Every structure is written in structure tokens, then in C-alpha cells.
C-alpha positions as CSV (number, residue, x, y, z in Angstrom):
1,M,-0.1,0.2,0.1
2,Y,2.9,2.4,0.6
3,D,3.5,2.6,-3.1
4,N,0.4,4.4,-3.5
5,Y,1.9,7.3,-1.8
6,Y,5.1,7.9,-3.8
7,P,4.7,10.5,-6.6
8,S,6.4,8.9,-9.2
9,N,7.9,12.0,-11.1
10,Y,9.7,13.5,-8.1
11,E,13.0,11.5,-8.8
12,N,12.9,13.3,-12.5
13,L,13.4,16.4,-10.6
14,I,17.0,15.5,-9.1
15,V,20.1,16.0,-10.7
16,G,21.9,12.4,-10.6
17,A,19.1,10.3,-9.4
18,D,20.1,7.8,-11.7
19,T,23.8,7.6,-11.1
20,T,25.5,4.4,-10.8
21,V,28.4,3.7,-8.6
22,P,30.3,0.6,-8.1
23,L,30.2,-2.0,-5.5
24,R,32.9,-4.0,-3.8
25,N,32.6,-6.7,-6.4
26,G,33.0,-4.3,-9.2
27,R,29.3,-4.2,-10.0
28,L,27.4,-1.2,-10.9
29,V,24.1,-0.3,-9.5
30,T,22.0,2.8,-9.1
31,A,22.9,4.9,-6.0
32,I,21.0,5.1,-3.2
33,N,21.3,8.2,-1.1
34,F,19.8,8.2,2.2
35,D,22.2,10.8,3.5
36,N,19.8,14.1,2.6
37,A,20.1,15.6,6.3
38,A,23.8,16.1,5.4
39,T,23.3,17.8,2.3
40,T,20.7,17.3,-0.7
41,P,21.4,17.1,-4.5
42,P,20.3,19.9,-6.6
43,F,17.1,20.3,-8.0
44,C,17.4,20.3,-12.0
45,A,15.7,23.4,-12.3
46,V,18.4,25.0,-10.0
47,M,21.0,24.0,-12.5
48,Q,18.6,25.6,-15.4
49,E,18.1,28.7,-13.8
50,I,22.0,29.0,-13.2
51,M,22.6,28.5,-16.6
52,N,19.8,30.8,-17.8
53,F,21.2,33.5,-15.4
54,S,24.9,32.9,-16.4
55,P,25.1,35.4,-19.2
56,W,23.4,38.1,-17.3
57,Y,25.8,37.8,-13.9
58,S,27.4,40.8,-13.1
59,S,28.9,42.2,-9.8
60,I,26.0,43.6,-7.9
61,H,25.3,47.1,-6.1
62,R,26.5,50.3,-7.5
63,G,27.2,49.2,-11.0
64,T,25.7,51.0,-14.0
65,G,25.8,48.5,-16.5
66,Y,22.6,46.7,-17.5
67,K,23.8,43.2,-16.4
68,S,25.0,44.7,-12.9
69,Q,21.8,46.2,-12.5
70,L,19.9,43.2,-13.5
71,S,21.6,41.2,-11.0
72,S,21.4,43.8,-8.4
73,H,17.6,43.9,-9.0
74,F,17.4,40.0,-8.9
75,Y,19.5,39.7,-5.8
76,E,17.4,42.3,-3.9
77,N,14.0,41.0,-5.0
78,A,15.3,37.5,-3.5
79,R,14.9,38.7,0.0
80,K,10.9,39.1,-0.7
81,T,10.7,35.6,-2.1
82,V,12.9,34.0,0.9
83,G,10.6,36.2,3.4
84,E,7.2,35.2,1.7
85,F,8.3,31.4,1.8
86,V,8.6,31.7,5.6
87,N,5.9,34.5,6.1
88,A,8.4,36.8,7.3
89,D,7.2,40.8,7.8
90,L,9.9,42.6,5.8
91,S,8.6,45.9,7.3
92,K,10.0,44.7,10.2
93,D,12.3,41.9,9.5
94,T,15.5,41.7,7.3
95,V,16.7,38.8,5.0
96,I,20.6,38.4,5.3
97,F,22.5,36.1,2.9
98,V,25.4,34.0,4.4
99,K,26.8,30.8,3.6
100,N,25.1,28.5,5.7
101,T,23.3,27.9,9.2
102,T,26.2,28.0,11.0
103,E,27.3,31.5,10.0
104,A,23.8,32.6,10.5
105,I,23.9,31.9,14.0
106,N,27.6,33.0,14.7
107,K,26.1,36.3,13.2
108,V,23.3,36.5,15.8
109,A,25.5,35.7,18.5
110,H,28.0,38.3,17.9
111,S,25.1,40.9,17.1
112,L,23.7,40.4,20.6
113,S,26.8,40.1,22.6
114,S,27.5,42.8,25.0
115,T,30.6,43.8,26.9
116,D,28.9,45.2,30.0
117,E,27.1,42.0,30.8
118,Q,27.0,38.0,30.0
119,P,23.3,37.2,29.4
120,V,21.7,33.9,29.4
121,V,21.2,31.8,26.4
122,L,19.1,28.7,26.8
123,S,20.1,26.3,24.3
124,T,19.0,22.5,24.5
125,C,20.5,19.1,25.0
126,M,19.8,18.3,21.3
127,E,21.5,21.0,19.5
128,H,23.8,20.7,16.6
129,H,27.3,22.0,17.5
130,S,26.3,25.0,15.4
131,N,23.7,26.1,17.8
132,D,25.5,25.4,20.9
133,L,29.3,26.5,20.2
134,P,28.9,29.9,18.9
135,W,26.9,31.0,22.3
136,R,29.6,29.8,24.9
137,R,31.7,32.8,23.8
138,N,30.1,35.5,25.1
139,Y,27.2,34.2,27.2
140,R,26.2,32.2,30.1
141,V,24.7,28.9,28.5
142,G,22.1,26.8,30.2
143,Y,20.7,23.6,28.5
144,I,17.1,22.5,28.4
145,D,16.8,18.9,29.4
146,I,15.4,16.0,27.3
147,D,13.3,12.8,28.0
148,E,14.3,9.4,27.6
149,D,13.0,9.4,24.3
150,G,15.3,12.1,23.0
151,R,12.6,14.9,23.2
152,L,12.8,18.4,24.5
153,N,11.5,18.5,28.0
154,I,9.0,21.6,28.1
155,E,8.9,21.3,31.7
156,D,12.5,22.1,32.2
157,L,12.3,24.9,29.8
158,K,9.8,26.3,32.1
159,Y,12.0,25.8,35.3
160,K,15.1,27.3,33.7
161,L,12.9,30.6,32.5
162,E,12.0,30.7,36.0
163,K,15.3,30.0,37.5
164,Y,17.0,32.9,35.8
165,N,14.6,35.2,36.8
166,G,14.5,37.6,33.7
167,S,18.1,37.2,32.9
168,V,17.6,34.9,29.5
169,K,18.4,36.8,26.4
170,L,17.4,34.1,24.0
171,V,16.2,30.6,23.8
172,V,17.9,28.8,21.1
173,V,16.3,25.6,19.8
174,T,16.3,23.3,16.6
175,G,13.2,23.1,14.6
176,A,13.8,19.2,13.9
177,S,16.8,17.0,15.1
178,N,19.3,16.3,12.8
179,V,20.0,13.1,14.6
180,T,16.5,11.6,15.7
181,G,14.4,14.1,13.4
182,H,12.3,15.0,16.4
183,K,10.3,17.9,15.6
184,N,10.1,20.5,18.7
185,P,6.9,22.5,19.1
186,I,8.3,25.9,18.2
187,Y,5.3,27.7,18.3
188,E,4.6,26.6,22.0
189,I,8.2,27.3,22.9
190,A,8.0,31.0,21.4
191,T,4.7,31.5,23.2
192,L,6.4,30.5,26.4
193,V,9.6,32.2,25.8
194,H,7.7,35.7,25.0
195,Q,5.9,35.7,28.2
196,Y,9.3,35.9,30.0
197,N,10.5,38.9,27.7
198,C,13.0,37.1,25.7
199,K,13.2,36.2,22.2
200,I,13.6,32.7,20.3
201,L,15.9,31.6,17.7
202,V,14.6,28.7,15.5
203,D,17.6,26.8,13.7
204,G,15.6,25.6,10.9
205,A,18.1,23.6,8.9
206,Q,16.3,20.4,9.1
207,L,12.9,21.7,9.4
208,V,12.5,24.4,6.4
209,P,13.5,21.8,3.9
210,H,10.7,19.2,5.1
211,S,7.7,21.1,6.5
212,P,5.6,24.5,6.2
213,V,7.3,26.8,8.5
214,E,5.6,30.4,9.3
215,M,7.4,32.9,11.4
216,K,3.9,34.3,12.7
217,P,3.1,38.1,12.8
218,H,5.1,40.2,15.2
219,S,2.1,40.6,17.2
220,S,1.4,37.3,17.7
221,P,2.9,35.2,20.7
222,Q,4.0,32.4,18.5
223,H,6.2,34.8,16.6
224,I,9.7,33.4,15.6
225,D,12.2,36.1,16.1
226,Y,14.9,34.8,14.2
227,L,14.8,32.1,11.7
228,V,18.1,30.5,10.2
229,F,18.6,27.8,7.5
230,S,20.8,26.4,4.5
231,G,20.3,26.1,0.9
232,H,22.5,22.8,0.7
233,K,20.0,20.9,2.9
234,M,16.9,22.1,0.4
235,Y,18.0,21.1,-3.1
236,A,20.4,24.2,-3.7
237,P,24.0,23.2,-2.8
238,F,25.7,26.4,-3.7
239,G,27.0,28.0,-0.6
240,I,24.2,30.0,0.7
241,G,22.2,30.4,3.7
242,V,19.7,32.5,5.3
243,L,19.0,34.7,8.5
244,V,15.8,36.4,8.9
245,A,15.9,38.5,12.1
246,P,14.5,41.7,13.4
247,Q,16.1,44.8,11.6
248,T,16.8,46.4,15.0
249,S,19.2,43.5,16.2
250,F,22.3,44.8,14.3
251,S,22.4,48.2,15.7
252,T,24.8,47.6,18.8
253,N,27.7,46.0,17.8
254,P,29.5,46.5,14.5
255,P,29.4,43.7,11.8
256,D,31.1,40.6,12.6
257,L,32.7,40.4,9.2
258,V,33.8,43.9,7.9
259,G,34.9,45.3,4.5
260,G,33.6,46.1,1.4
261,G,29.9,46.4,1.2
262,T,29.4,47.1,4.8
263,V,30.0,50.7,5.0
264,D,28.3,54.2,3.7
265,L,31.5,56.1,4.5
266,V,34.9,55.7,5.5
267,T,37.6,58.1,6.9
268,H,41.0,57.2,8.4
269,N,39.2,58.3,11.5
270,Q,35.7,57.1,11.4
271,I,33.4,54.7,9.9
272,L,29.8,55.2,9.3
273,W,28.3,51.5,8.7
274,A,25.5,51.0,6.4
275,D,22.0,49.9,7.1
276,V,20.9,46.3,7.4
277,P,21.0,44.2,5.4
278,Q,24.0,45.3,3.4
279,R,26.1,46.0,6.5
280,E,25.9,42.2,7.4
281,E,26.9,40.9,3.9
282,A,30.6,42.0,3.6
283,G,32.4,41.1,0.5
284,T,31.3,40.1,-3.2
285,P,28.0,38.3,-2.4
286,N,27.4,34.8,-3.6
287,V,24.6,35.7,-6.5
288,F,24.8,32.3,-7.7
289,G,24.0,30.9,-4.4
290,V,20.8,33.1,-4.3
291,V,19.8,32.3,-7.8
292,A,19.8,28.5,-6.6
293,L,18.1,29.3,-3.3
294,I,15.3,31.1,-5.4
295,A,14.9,28.3,-7.9
296,A,14.6,25.7,-5.0
297,I,12.1,27.6,-3.2
298,K,10.0,28.1,-6.4
299,T,10.0,24.7,-6.9
300,L,9.2,23.5,-3.3
301,S,6.4,25.8,-3.4
302,Q,4.9,24.7,-6.7
303,L,5.2,20.8,-5.2
304,D,3.6,22.0,-2.0
305,M,5.3,21.5,1.5
306,K,2.5,20.1,2.9
307,K,2.5,17.3,0.3
308,I,6.3,17.0,0.4
309,E,6.0,16.4,4.2
310,Y,3.3,13.7,3.9
311,H,5.3,11.9,1.4
312,E,8.6,11.6,3.5
313,Y,6.3,10.9,6.6
314,R,5.1,8.0,4.6
315,L,8.5,6.9,3.8
316,M,9.8,7.3,7.4
317,E,6.7,5.4,8.8
318,Y,7.6,2.7,6.4
319,A,11.3,2.6,6.8
320,L,10.8,2.1,10.9
321,M,8.1,-0.5,10.5
322,R,10.5,-2.7,8.1
323,M,13.4,-1.8,10.4
324,R,11.7,-3.0,13.7
325,Q,11.3,-6.6,12.3
326,V,15.2,-6.7,11.3
327,P,16.7,-8.9,14.5
328,E,19.6,-6.9,16.4
329,V,18.8,-3.5,14.6
330,E,18.6,-0.8,17.7
331,L,16.4,2.4,16.8
332,Y,16.6,5.6,18.5
333,G,14.5,8.3,19.8
334,D,10.4,8.1,19.8
335,C,9.4,5.5,17.2
336,I,5.7,5.9,18.3
337,H,4.8,9.6,18.0
338,L,5.7,9.9,14.3
339,K,3.6,13.0,13.2
340,N,6.1,15.1,15.4
341,R,9.1,13.9,13.5
342,V,10.9,14.8,10.3
343,S,12.2,11.8,7.9
344,I,15.5,10.8,9.9
345,V,15.9,7.5,11.2
346,P,19.1,6.6,13.4
347,F,20.1,3.0,14.4
348,N,22.8,0.9,15.0
349,I,23.5,-3.0,14.5
350,K,24.2,-4.6,17.7
351,G,27.9,-6.0,17.7
352,I,28.9,-4.1,14.4
353,S,30.3,-0.6,14.9
354,H,28.4,2.2,13.2
355,D,31.1,3.3,10.9
356,L,31.8,-0.4,9.5
357,T,27.7,-0.9,9.2
358,A,27.8,2.5,6.9
359,K,30.7,1.2,4.9
360,I,29.1,-2.2,4.3
361,L,25.8,-0.7,3.2
362,S,27.8,1.6,0.8
363,M,30.1,-1.2,-0.5
364,E,27.7,-4.1,-0.5
365,G,24.7,-2.0,-1.8
366,G,25.4,1.4,-3.0
367,I,23.4,3.1,0.0
368,A,24.7,6.2,1.0
369,V,24.4,6.9,4.7
370,R,25.9,9.2,7.6
371,N,27.4,7.6,10.5
372,G,29.1,9.1,13.9
373,C,27.5,11.9,15.9
374,F,26.1,14.3,13.3
375,C,27.9,17.4,14.9
376,A,25.5,16.8,18.0
377,Q,27.8,14.8,20.4
378,P,26.3,15.7,23.6
379,Y,22.7,14.6,22.2
380,V,24.2,11.4,20.8
381,Q,25.9,10.4,24.1
382,K,23.0,11.1,25.9
383,L,20.9,8.8,23.7
384,L,23.5,6.1,23.7
385,G,23.6,6.4,27.9
386,I,27.4,6.7,27.6
387,P,28.5,7.4,31.2
388,D,31.0,10.4,31.9
389,E,33.9,8.2,33.1
390,K,33.8,6.8,29.3
391,L,33.6,10.1,28.0
392,Q,36.6,11.0,29.9
393,E,38.5,8.0,28.6
394,H,37.8,9.3,25.2
395,I,39.2,12.8,26.2
396,Q,42.3,11.3,27.2
397,H,42.5,8.7,24.7
398,P,41.2,10.3,21.4
399,E,42.5,7.4,19.3
400,L,39.8,5.1,20.8
401,P,37.1,4.0,18.5
402,R,34.0,7.1,18.9
403,P,30.7,6.0,19.7
404,G,28.2,6.9,17.1
405,M,25.1,5.8,15.3
406,V,24.2,5.4,11.6
407,R,21.7,7.8,10.1
408,I,19.5,7.3,7.3
409,S,17.8,10.6,5.8
410,F,15.2,11.1,3.2
411,G,14.7,13.4,0.7
412,L,11.4,14.0,-1.3
413,Y,12.7,12.0,-4.1
414,N,13.4,8.6,-2.5
415,Q,11.4,5.8,-2.9
416,I,9.7,2.8,-1.4
417,H,11.5,0.3,-3.3
418,E,15.1,1.8,-2.4
419,I,14.0,1.1,1.6
420,D,13.2,-2.3,0.6
421,K,16.8,-2.7,-0.8
422,L,18.2,-1.2,2.7
423,I,15.7,-3.7,4.4
424,A,16.9,-6.7,2.6
425,L,20.8,-5.6,3.1
426,L,20.3,-5.6,6.9
427,W,18.6,-8.6,7.0
428,T,21.9,-10.1,5.2
429,I,24.3,-8.5,7.5
430,T,22.5,-9.5,10.6
431,S,22.4,-13.2,9.3
432,N,25.9,-13.2,8.5
433,K,27.5,-10.7,11.0
434,Q,30.8,-12.3,11.6
435,Y,31.5,-12.8,7.8
436,Y,30.8,-8.9,6.9
437,I,33.2,-8.0,10.3
438,D,35.9,-10.2,9.1
439,L,35.5,-8.7,5.2
440,Y,35.5,-5.3,6.2
441,K,37.3,-4.5,9.3
442,D,40.8,-4.0,7.6
443,S,39.4,-3.4,4.1
444,P,40.2,0.0,2.6
445,N,37.3,2.6,1.2
446,F,36.9,3.3,-2.4
447,F,39.4,6.2,-2.5
């Protein structure tokens, strides 16, 4: 019955969906990409739009030539397209183009920092390092706890807001975990956070490409103050990211990256910074990255984000159902309440290391997955139940094998029959465990 939920033309939208790759035995098979949470391949429409725009490309801003004016017009209008995609109010918000989500978060961390105080930022125990490490520089960081399934503990958020008694400047939270796929109730969190007179930043890297996201009006208690996401996770892998933020957020500190394009006037003694967003986009902007992003947004909008979300949900539901039947496969996270989860499934095979499992899947089936801790080490450590003394052992002996998981993550173009191939191979591996361990433990990778 699951085949009925697969839109048969989605794979035709993707560059390289039919690419063949070699197996260990030299046979060629069509590659299966289950590593979409790391990055996605480009839409065909993205590549076509880049080719279409190429003859008209020129350096933007201040150029008087026709191509420069056209490129500038496109670049600035792109902010409106991005704002409409997430329902931002561009009379109060600004869209800043950056390299990726990581840079966007670092930019907010810089813009809100103060030399006179060390305000509190509440992060969570499920964050990507990019939504944790930047806050450790100039802030006191508190971590909202998770429950035994790896979901955010809202009661602990309430407790910590009370505990810090008005000192919390910002609550930063992932929209969806890149490890378990768990969605956080961002609008419930926003409502709670605003009651304590602080703001919310949502890391949308894993949410925006897979679910409809609205920032909500500024007058709404559900309003998302800061939203960040990356093009390379939404079928536009050309080095572009987005920060949507209040225009007033960049008035306290100078830009984090300074140089060309960030100023209105410079003397040897004075600097008059430009207004946002230009003051936060130093150097020659990535125009082609923006072209790619806008093409991807238009394609996603035409496909309908709700339909994409439902299709990927069915893929995840089917994969979990089949994987539960495979002996010695361990699944992580909440595998019951699936509607609050994007299409990510972390697992391990008992008795086989995560890196060896990933290697076998690639070299025996042409199936690309990700393994390790996915730049979310504290979260993975908690999910695996690794005790502190074991972590200290790894710190003292970094050459030891690292704990981790295997992660499969679906894109809109993945298909049921690809999951069937994964399941068949998992059955083969678990039925012949020692054979595969002996075969691959010392074997090289492809390159």
C-alpha cells in the first residue's frame, strides 16, 4: 500500500538520481542516497536557472551596466521571495544572505553580545554544535533537558526560565533534530519564551526543507524572532544560507565581518556603517547561490510543502516498520509519535560498529548513509547512555573508536523500493554478521 504514496515523478526533479556507483565486487548499481540530512543534491530546475542566469551575471550594487543592474535587482528581490516562503514581515524583519546556517547563528551571537554583561542563552541538549558552540563565547549557556526518548522537556524549559529570573536573553532551539528527526513545538516554545520577555531563535536547517514553516506576525505570541536555514539542505547546494531577523538586532555592535559593502562612509578616523542587510553582507555576495536558492524555493512551493511533508512521513513510517522486524537492529528516539518527526532514522546493529555498518551498506548495496555523532555529540552521548567516565576515557585517549550511530535521512525523491533494498541488506548483514565484520574490518574505502 505504501507504493501508492510515492509521487512517481519526484526523482525526475533531481540531478543525478539515476547515477550508478560501483560495489566492492565491481558491479554497478543505481546509487541510493539516504544522507539527505547532511546535504541534498540539486534540483534540475536549480541547475537550469543557474545556466539561464549565467549570461546576465555581473557584480551587484553600484554598477551602472545593464547586467549589474539586472543582477542587483534580482538579488534584492530575492529577499522578498525568501520572506514570503517563511511568512516573514519584511517591514520589520530583514533577510540576510550568509554561507550556511552555522554562519547565520554566529552572526546572531555576535550581534547580541555585550561587553557590559554576560546574558543567559538557553540552548538544548539536542542541538547541533552550530547552535551550541557560538553561544559559549560571550554568554552564560543553560541547557534544556531531554526525556528518555530524546524529546525536549518543556517543563525543564519552564523551570530554567523561572530559575534565571529575567536574565535569559534568547532561547535557541532546533526546529527538528538532525539526529532523531524529532520536531520541537516551536510555536508553543515561542509563546512561553515571550511571556518571559525574551526572544527565540529557531535553527531551521532540518525543518524548513521538509515542513511548512511560518514565522507568524510580530504581534502574535507564536512569532519566531530569528530563523536560520541553509540552501544546501533544500536542493540548492551552492554555498548560501539565510538569516531572517529583526532589523533592530544589528544596531549595537559593528558587523562581525567587515570590509567592502558594509559601510556608507569611511575616513581614516571614522566609519559610518551601512544599514541592514548590506552591513551584514561583507564582500562580493554569492549571487549564484541566491539564484539557486530562489529556484529551489519556487520548486518546493510548486510541489507544496504539505505534500512533501506527507510523502516523507510515509517513507519514514515504512522504514521504521520494516526496520523493527530486523533482528539486532537498535532504533533510537521516539518511534511511536511519528507525526512530530521529520524523515530521519538513527540506528545501530548490535555487535557491529556504526562506521563498519555504514561502510558495508555503501560497498555492498551502493547505499549512502551517515555515521558518527552528526555534529551533535552531547545529544548522541545521552541517547546512547554513555557514562561520564567513558567520555573522559575518550578525551584522554582520542585514538579510541568513537561511539556513534548510523543515520538514514530521506529526501522528497526517495522511493519505497530503495527502502526495501536497505531492509534486504540489513537482513543479510545481521544473518551473516561475523562474515561481514571479518571482510570489512581492515578493508580500504573506495578512495
